[in-house]
N, C-alpha and C positions, 0 to 999 in steps of 0.2 A: 521345218518353220524357221530353222536356223537359213536353211540357206535364202532363205527369201525374205523372211521378215529383216533378216539382224541388216540387213543393206538397206533397204528400207525405213526399217528402225534409224538410221546413222544420217539417210538425209532427210528423213521430217524432223528430224533434230540439228541438223546443220542449220536448214530454212527458220527451225522458228530461233534458233541464236541469232539470225538475224534479222528476225523479227522481233527480239526483245530490246534487242538495241537501235533500235528505229520506232517503239514503241515510248513514249511515260510510264512506270510501273502503276502510276493510279487508271489508267485505258482499260479501256474491258479488254486490249488485247494485249497490256503487259502484265496482268492476272493471269489471261490465259499463258501465257508462258509462263509464267512462276509458278501456275498447279501443272505443266504439261513437266517441268523441269521436279516440279516436287513428285510426280508419278517414276519418273525415270528408272530408280530401281526395281517396281514393280513393274518394268515396261521387259525388264532385264532379263528377269524372274521368266517371263513366258518364254526367252529364248532358252532356258531349259527344263522346261516342264507345259510339253507342245497339247499334254491333256486339256489344260485350265484352259476355259473359253476367252478371247479376245474381248466379250462383250459384256455383258450385265443384263440385255435386253432378253432374255426370259425370266429374272429374276426379279426386273422393273414391272413386266406384265404382268407374270405373278400376286404384287402386292399392290401395284394399281388399286384395283377395289376398296383395299382396305384401307390403303393409304386415304381415299377421298370420303371412304365412311370414317376413319378416325374421324378427321376433320368437321365435320355432317355431323357426327354423334354427339358432338363432344357438350352438346348444349342442350339434350332436349329433354326439358321438363324441372331437372336439378341434377349434379353431377353425377350423384347416384346412378340415375336413369344414364348417360352417359358412360360412364362406365362400365354399367351391364349392354348396356347395345353391343358397347365395343366387343366386348366379351361373348353375346352369339355371335357376334358376325366373326367371330373369331372361330368357334366354335363351326361354321356353317364354312368358311372358308376351305379351313381340314379338311371335312367332309366332301368337298370338289376337289380337295387335294388325293384326294382314298382313294376316289367313284364310288365317294356312298351317296345316299341317295336322300338328302339333310332331309327333307319332310319327314321319312321314313327311321331315319337315325332321330331326331327328335321328338319322335313319339315313342317310339324305345324307350329310350334312356328316361324319357319324363315317367312312361311308366311305370318300372324296375326300379327306381331312384326311391319314391315311400316304400319298397314293398323291401327293401337290404336290411341285414344283418347290422352289417360291418360299412357301416357310413363313410366310417375313412378310406376305405379303397375302392375308390371310385374308376383304378385303372382299366380296368377291364372294358369297362365305359369310356374311353377315349379314342375319337376318331380313327387311331393307329390301332384299337386293341379290338371294337366292336365287329361282332359276329350278329349277320343279317339274321333275327328269328324266324323261324325252317317255317 
């Protein structure tokens, strides 16, 4: 990465520097240049840590459904309903990330919760710790 990325990064920096001189600070181009220069130190870190991804597309794609849902669920009936729906949605997304069938998970958890004797320890029911019933 250092051999290829560093030279490309220097070229991009020079181009953005020229563009910044030609742009008004509050224009879209000027704001983009300011943003680029604000990210410069983070870009330099990429040269030393080649295992880090250069983009965050995987994360963006993973959280897109919850970001859209969060906005849509904000006012379902009441503020409390929106919060509850967001919690359920987070659980469902967590199931998907752990390769768990959300229906099987929710069915099992909702059957187990009323019978639990220690209502404070729900850690075994988290999607990351949940075991499919036999």
